[in-house]
MIMIMAR-968211 format. One record per atom (N, C-alpha, C): x, y, z; residue in three letters. Coordinates in steps of 0.2 Angstrom, whole numbers, plus 5000, padded with zeros to 4 digits. Example, Ala and Ser with C-alpha at 12.3 -4.5 7.8 and 13.67 -1.06 7.14 Angstrom:
2
506649725039ALA/506249785039ALA/506649845039ALA/506449895035SER/506849955036SER/506450005039SER/
END
This chain:
288
493349414916UNK/493849464915UNK/493949494921UNK/494549524922UNK/494749554929UNK/494549624928UNK/494449654934UNK/494249724935UNK/494949764935UNK/495049824931UNK/495649854932UNK/495849874939UNK/496449874940UNK/496749894947UNK/496549964949UNK/496450014944UNK/496250084945UNK/495550084949UNK/495150034947UNK/494450034951UNK/494550024958UNK/495049984960UNK/495149964967UNK/495450024971UNK/495650084967UNK/495850144971UNK/495350184973UNK/494750174970UNK/494150224972UNK/494050224979UNK/493950164982UNK/493750164989UNK/494250204994UNK/494850204992UNK/495350234996UNK/495250314996UNK/495050334990UNK/494950404989UNK/494350424993UNK/493850384993UNK/493250394997UNK/493350405004UNK/493850355006UNK/494050355013UNK/494250425016UNK/494750455012UNK/494950525013UNK/494450575014UNK/493950565010UNK/493350615010UNK/492950605016UNK/492750545018UNK/492250535023UNK/492550515030UNK/493150525031UNK/493550505037UNK/493350545043UNK/493250605042UNK/493350655048UNK/492950655054UNK/492350635053UNK/491750645058UNK/492050615065UNK/492250555065UNK/492350525072UNK/493050555075UNK/493450585071UNK/494050615073UNK/493950665078UNK/493350695079UNK/493150755083UNK/492650745088UNK/492350685088UNK/491750665092UNK/492050625098UNK/491850635104UNK/492050595110UNK/491550595115UNK/491550545119UNK/491150535125UNK/491450575131UNK/490950585136UNK/491250615142UNK/491750565145UNK/492250595148UNK/492850555151UNK/493250595156UNK/493650565159UNK/494050605164UNK/494550645161UNK/494850695165UNK/495350745162UNK/495950705159UNK/496150655163UNK/496750615160UNK/496650585154UNK/496050545153UNK/495850515147UNK/495750565141UNK/495450625143UNK/495350675138UNK/496050695135UNK/496550705140UNK/497250725138UNK/497550675133UNK/497450615135UNK/497750555131UNK/497450555124UNK/496750565124UNK/496450565117UNK/496650625113UNK/496750685116UNK/496950745113UNK/497650735110UNK/498050705113UNK/498750685111UNK/498650635105UNK/498250585106UNK/498150535100UNK/497850575094UNK/497350615095UNK/497050645090UNK/497550695086UNK/498050725089UNK/498550765086UNK/498950725082UNK/499150665084UNK/499550625080UNK/499150595074UNK/498550575076UNK/498050555070UNK/498050605065UNK/497850665066UNK/497750715061UNK/498450725057UNK/498950715061UNK/499650725057UNK/499850655053UNK/499350615053UNK/499450545050UNK/500050505053UNK/500150515059UNK/500650475063UNK/500250415066UNK/500050375062UNK/499550325064UNK/499750275069UNK/500450255068UNK/500750205073UNK/500750235080UNK/500950295080UNK/501050325087UNK/500350335090UNK/499850365086UNK/499150375088UNK/498850315091UNK/498950255087UNK/498650195090UNK/498850175097UNK/499450185099UNK/499750175105UNK/499350205111UNK/499150275109UNK/498750305114UNK/498050285114UNK/497750275108UNK/497050245108UNK/496950185112UNK/497450135111UNK/497450075114UNK/497550085122UNK/497950135124UNK/497950145131UNK/497250165134UNK/496950205130UNK/496250235132UNK/495750175133UNK/495750125128UNK/495350075128UNK/495550025133UNK/496150015135UNK/496349975140UNK/496149995147UNK/496150065148UNK/495950095154UNK/495250085155UNK/494850095149UNK/494150085150UNK/493950015152UNK/494249965149UNK/494149895151UNK/494349885159UNK/494849915161UNK/495049895168UNK/494549925173UNK/494249985171UNK/493750015175UNK/493049995174UNK/492949945169UNK/492349915168UNK/491849965165UNK/492150015161UNK/491750065158UNK/491550045151UNK/491050075149UNK/490750065142UNK/491350085137UNK/491350045132UNK/491850055126UNK/491750125123UNK/492350165123UNK/492250225120UNK/492350215112UNK/491750205109UNK/491750185102UNK/492050235097UNK/492050295099UNK/492450345094UNK/493150325094UNK/493450315100UNK/494150295101UNK/494250225097UNK/493850175098UNK/493850115094UNK/493950125087UNK/493450165084UNK/493450185077UNK/494150215075UNK/494350265079UNK/494950295077UNK/495550245077UNK/495550205082UNK/496150155082UNK/496050105076UNK/495450095074UNK/495350055068UNK/495650085062UNK/495550155061UNK/495850195056UNK/496650185056UNK/496950185062UNK/497650185063UNK/497850115061UNK/497550065063UNK/497749995061UNK/497649985053UNK/497150015050UNK/497050015043UNK/497650045039UNK/497750105042UNK/498250145039UNK/498950115039UNK/499050075044UNK/499750045045UNK/499749975043UNK/499149955039UNK/499049895035UNK/499049835040UNK/498749845046UNK/498649795051UNK/497949775050UNK/497749745045UNK/497049735043UNK/496649695047UNK/496949635050UNK/496549595054UNK/496349625060UNK/496749665063UNK/496649705069UNK/496149765068UNK/496149795062UNK/495749845060UNK/495049815059UNK/494949755056UNK/494349715055UNK/494049705062UNK/494449685067UNK/494149665073UNK/493849725077UNK/494149785076UNK/493949845079UNK/493249865076UNK/493249865069UNK/492649885066UNK/492149845066UNK/492249775067UNK/491649735068UNK/491249755075UNK/491649765080UNK/491349785086UNK/491049855085UNK/491349905082UNK/491049965081UNK/490449965077UNK/490449925071UNK/489849925067UNK/489249895070UNK/489449845074UNK/488849805078UNK/488549855083UNK/488949895086UNK/488649945091UNK/488350005087UNK/488550025081UNK/488350085077UNK/488150065070UNK/487650025069UNK/487549995062UNK/487350055057UNK/487150105059UNK/486950165055UNK/487550215054UNK/488150195056UNK/488750235055UNK/488950235048UNK/488850285044UNK/489150285037UNK/489850275037UNK/490250315041UNK/490950305041UNK/491250235043UNK/490850205048UNK/491050145050UNK/490950095044UNK/490450095040UNK/490350055034UNK/490850065029UNK/491050125028UNK/491550135023UNK/492150115025UNK/492350125031UNK/493050095033UNK/493050025033UNK/492549995036UNK/492549915036UNK/492549885028UNK/492149925024UNK/492249905017UNK/492949905014UNK/493249955016UNK/493949965014UNK/494449905017UNK/494249895023UNK/494649835026UNK/494549775023UNK/493849765021UNK/493749705017UNK/494049695010UNK/494149755007UNK/494449765001UNK/495149745002UNK/495549765007UNK/496249745008UNK/496249675010UNK/495749645013UNK/495749575015UNK/495549535009UNK/495349565003UNK/495049524997UNK/494449484999UNK/494049525002UNK/493349495004UNK/492849535001UNK/492649514994UNK/492149554991UNK/491449544994UNK/491249494997UNK/490649484999UNK/490549535005UNK/491049545010UNK/491049585015UNK/490949655012UNK/491349675007UNK/491349745004UNK/490649755002UNK/490349714998UNK/489749724995UNK/489149735001UNK/489249705006UNK/488749715012UNK/488849785014UNK/489449805016UNK/489449875018UNK/489349925013UNK/489549915007UNK/489449965002UNK/488649975001UNK/488249915001UNK/487549925001UNK/487249955007UNK/487549945013UNK/487249985019UNK/487450055018UNK/488050075015UNK/488150145015UNK/487750175010UNK/487550145004UNK/487150174999UNK/486450185002UNK/486250135006UNK/485550145010UNK/485550205014UNK/486150215017UNK/486150275022UNK/486250345018UNK/486550345012UNK/486750405009UNK/486350415002UNK/486050365000UNK/485750364993UNK/486250354987UNK/486050374981UNK/486450354975UNK/487050404975UNK/487450394979UNK/488150434979UNK/488550404973UNK/488750444968UNK/489050414962UNK/489750374964UNK/490050394969UNK/490750364971UNK/490550294974UNK/490050294978UNK/489850224981UNK/489550184975UNK/489150204970UNK/488950164965UNK/489450144960UNK/490050184959UNK/490550164956UNK/490950104959UNK/491050114966UNK/491350054970UNK/490949994969UNK/490250004970UNK/489849944970UNK/489849914963UNK/489849954958UNK/489849934951UNK/490449884949UNK/491049914952UNK/491649874952UNK/491649804955UNK/491249804961UNK/491149734964UNK/490749694960UNK/490249714957UNK/489749674953UNK/490149644947UNK/490649684944UNK/491049664939UNK/491449604941UNK/491749614947UNK/492149554950UNK/491749494951UNK/491149504953UNK/490649444954UNK/490349424948UNK/490549454942UNK/490249434936UNK/489449444936UNK/489249494940UNK/488549514940UNK/488449574935UNK/488449554929UNK/488549614924UNK/487949654923UNK/487349634924UNK/486749674924UNK/486749724929UNK/486849704935UNK/486949744941UNK/487449794940UNK/488049774938UNK/488549824937UNK/488349874932UNK/488049854926UNK/487849904921UNK/487349954924UNK/486849934928UNK/486349974931UNK/486750034935UNK/487250014939UNK/487550064943UNK/487950104939UNK/488350084934UNK/488750124930UNK/488450174926UNK/487850154924UNK/487450194920UNK/487150254924UNK/487050244930UNK/486850304934UNK/487450344935UNK/488050314937UNK/488650354938UNK/488850394932UNK/488750374926UNK/488850404919UNK/488450474919UNK/487850474922UNK/487450534922UNK/487750594926UNK/488250574930UNK/488650634934UNK/489150664930UNK/489350634924UNK/489950664920UNK/490350614917UNK/490750634912UNK/491150594908UNK/491750564912UNK/491850504911UNK/492350464915UNK/492550404911UNK/493250404909UNK/493450354905UNK/493450284908UNK/493550284914UNK/493550214918UNK/492850184918UNK/492350234919UNK/491650214919UNK/491450184912UNK/491650214907UNK/491550194900UNK/491850124899UNK/492450124901UNK/492850054900UNK/492449994904UNK/492250014910UNK/491949964913UNK/491149944911UNK/490849994908UNK/490249984905UNK/490349944899UNK/490849954895UNK/491049914890UNK/491049834892UNK/491349824897UNK/491449754900UNK/490749734902UNK/490349774905UNK/489649754907UNK/489249734901UNK/489249784896UNK/488849774890UNK/489049714886UNK/489749704885UNK/489949644881UNK/489749574885UNK/489749574891UNK/489549514895UNK/488849504896UNK/488449554893UNK/487749544893UNK/487449544886UNK/487949524881UNK/487749514874UNK/487549574870UNK/487849624872UNK/487749694868UNK/488449714866UNK/488749684861UNK/489349704858UNK/489449774855UNK/488949794852UNK/488949854849UNK/488949914854UNK/488549904859UNK/488549954865UNK/489249954868UNK/489549894869UNK/490149884872UNK/490749924868UNK/490749914861UNK/491249954858UNK/491150024858UNK/490450044858UNK/490350124859UNK/490650144865UNK/490550104871UNK/490850124877UNK/491650124877UNK/491950074874UNK/492650064874UNK/492950124870UNK/492550144864UNK/492850204860UNK/492750264864UNK/492250274867UNK/492150334871UNK/492650344877UNK/492850284880UNK/493350284885UNK/494050304882UNK/494150284876UNK/494750304872UNK/494750384871UNK/494250404869UNK/494150474867UNK/494350514874UNK/494050494879UNK/494150534886UNK/494850524888UNK/495150464887UNK/495850454890UNK/496250404885UNK/496650434881UNK/496950384875UNK/497650354878UNK/497750364884UNK/498350334887UNK/498350274891UNK/497750244892UNK/497550184896UNK/497650124892UNK/498150084893UNK/498250024889UNK/497749974890UNK/497449974895UNK/496949914897UNK/496349924892UNK/496149984890UNK/495549994886UNK/495649964879UNK/496249974877UNK/496449944870UNK/496449864870UNK/496649844876UNK/496649764876UNK/495949744877UNK/495549774881UNK/494849754881UNK/494549754874UNK/494649814870UNK/494349824864UNK/494549764859UNK/495249744860UNK/495449694855UNK/495149624857UNK/495149614864UNK/494849544866UNK/494149534864UNK/493749594865UNK/493049594863UNK/493049584855UNK/493449614851UNK/493449604844UNK/493649534842UNK/494149504845UNK/494249434844UNK/493649384845UNK/493349394850UNK/492749354852UNK/492249364847UNK/492149424844UNK/491649434839UNK/491949424832UNK/492549394831UNK/492849384825UNK/492949444821UNK/493049494824UNK/493149564820UNK/493949574820UNK/494249534816UNK/495049534817UNK/495349594815UNK/495149624810UNK/495449694808UNK/495349744813UNK/494749744816UNK/494549794821UNK/495049774827UNK/495149714829UNK/495649694834UNK/496349724833UNK/496549724827UNK/497149744825UNK/497249824826UNK/496649854824UNK/496649934825UNK/496749954832UNK/496349914837UNK/496449924844UNK/497149914846UNK/497449864844UNK/498149844846UNK/498649884843UNK/498549914837UNK/499049964834UNK/499050024838UNK/498450044841UNK/498450104845UNK/498750094852UNK/498650034854UNK/498950014861UNK/499650004860UNK/499949994855UNK/500649984854UNK/501050054855UNK/500650104853UNK/500950174854UNK/501150184862UNK/500750154866UNK/500850164873UNK/501450114876UNK/501350054873UNK/501850004876UNK/502049954870UNK/502549974866UNK/502649934859UNK/502849864861UNK/503149844866UNK/503349774867UNK/502949734872UNK/502349764873UNK/501849724878UNK/501749654875UNK/501849604879UNK/501749534877UNK/500949524875UNK/500549554879UNK/499849544878UNK/499649564871UNK/499949624869UNK/499749654862UNK/500049604857UNK/500649584858UNK/500949534853UNK/500549474853UNK/500249444858UNK/499849384858UNK/499249394854UNK/498849444856UNK/498249454853UNK/498349474845UNK/498849514844UNK/499049524837UNK/499149464833UNK/499549424836UNK/499749354833UNK/499149314831UNK/498649314836UNK/498049274835UNK/497649304829UNK/497549374829UNK/497149414824UNK/497449394817UNK/498149404817UNK/498449394810UNK/498449324807UNK/498449274812UNK/498349204810UNK/497649194807UNK/497149224811UNK/496449214808UNK/496349254802UNK/496749304800UNK/496749334794UNK/497149304788UNK/497449244790UNK/497849204785UNK/498549234784UNK/498749274789UNK/499349304788UNK/499849274793UNK/499949204792UNK/500249164797UNK/500949184799UNK/501349204794UNK/502049214796UNK/502149274800UNK/501749334799UNK/501749384803UNK/501449364810UNK/500949324810UNK/500649304816UNK/501049264821UNK/501449224818UNK/501849174821UNK/502449214824UNK/502649264821UNK/503249314823UNK/502949344830UNK/502349374830UNK/502049404836UNK/502049354841UNK/501749294840UNK/501649244845UNK/502349224848UNK/502849214844UNK/503449204846UNK/503749254851UNK/503649314850UNK/503849374854UNK/503449364861UNK/502849354860UNK/502449344866UNK/502649284871UNK/502849224867UNK/503049174871UNK/503749184874UNK/504149214871UNK/504849234874UNK/504749274880UNK/504249324879UNK/504149364885UNK/503749334891UNK/503549274890UNK/503349234896UNK/502549214896UNK/502249234890UNK/501549214889UNK/501549134887UNK/501449094891UNK/501449024890UNK/500949004885UNK/500349034886UNK/499749014882UNK/499949024874UNK/500449064873UNK/500549074866UNK/500849014863UNK/501148974867UNK/501448904865UNK/500948864861UNK/500348864864UNK/499848814860UNK/499748834853UNK/499648904852UNK/499548934845UNK/500148914841UNK/500748924844UNK/501348914840UNK/501448844838UNK/501248794842UNK/501248724841UNK/500748704835UNK/500148734836UNK/499648724831UNK/499748754824UNK/499948814824UNK/499948854818UNK/500648864815UNK/501148864819UNK/501848894817UNK/502348844816UNK/502348784820UNK/502948744820UNK/503048704813UNK/502548694810UNK/502648664803UNK/502548714797UNK/502548774799UNK/502548824794UNK/503148824790UNK/503048824783UNK/503548824778UNK/503848894778UNK/504548904777UNK/504848964776UNK/504648994769UNK/
END
């Protein structure tokens, strides 16, 4: 099962919180270079990242020409600029150099983890998130991030371990939903449904949690229960094709073929090709 898109937003929120340190730290440098960096930092803090990157690149180029040591704080800030302007390959190149020289940099690990997220490299993300956790301990935001990565990797016991720690810091509907996924995939369906229901109590407007509840119910052959989740989900999105698809399967399993086939037909017309197999098997020869 896929991890909800909202889980992927967590790291960007972390980035905003943990960014600032290297924006104000600098190595000793000439007055000219200092003025360039001050100008770049002003643009950086104003989130004019494209303009700031030009000045940071100028500083780095000047250091190379003079054979000086790389000003790593400038390299980091240019990496931020590249990341913020979605030049992820360039951002990765800068952060690889930065992290190699500063392996204990918390900010560097977070930023490179975000870059790996953008580049869809979960292994790289996990490496840097693990390093950040070692540096800062059981930060709930980091554990939430890592828990999401474990879900993507289908390492459900590890995901459950992290998410149960995060739960101790307060109620969170997304944590409960993801715990439901972890519980279900570690063969604990009753605990999964408790987490799904708790997620609904905390946020009744998230369609994904109803779909998870329905699919878990179908796999457990709890068809009436699946219909209850889908009925609640329809209040949010009445025409949702996934709801029609799962509703159709549930109704057919309950021997309510005509209703089920009607739902499957709607799902198929809406573009869910997998509904076609059920229509062929259960509906095409159905008598009026």
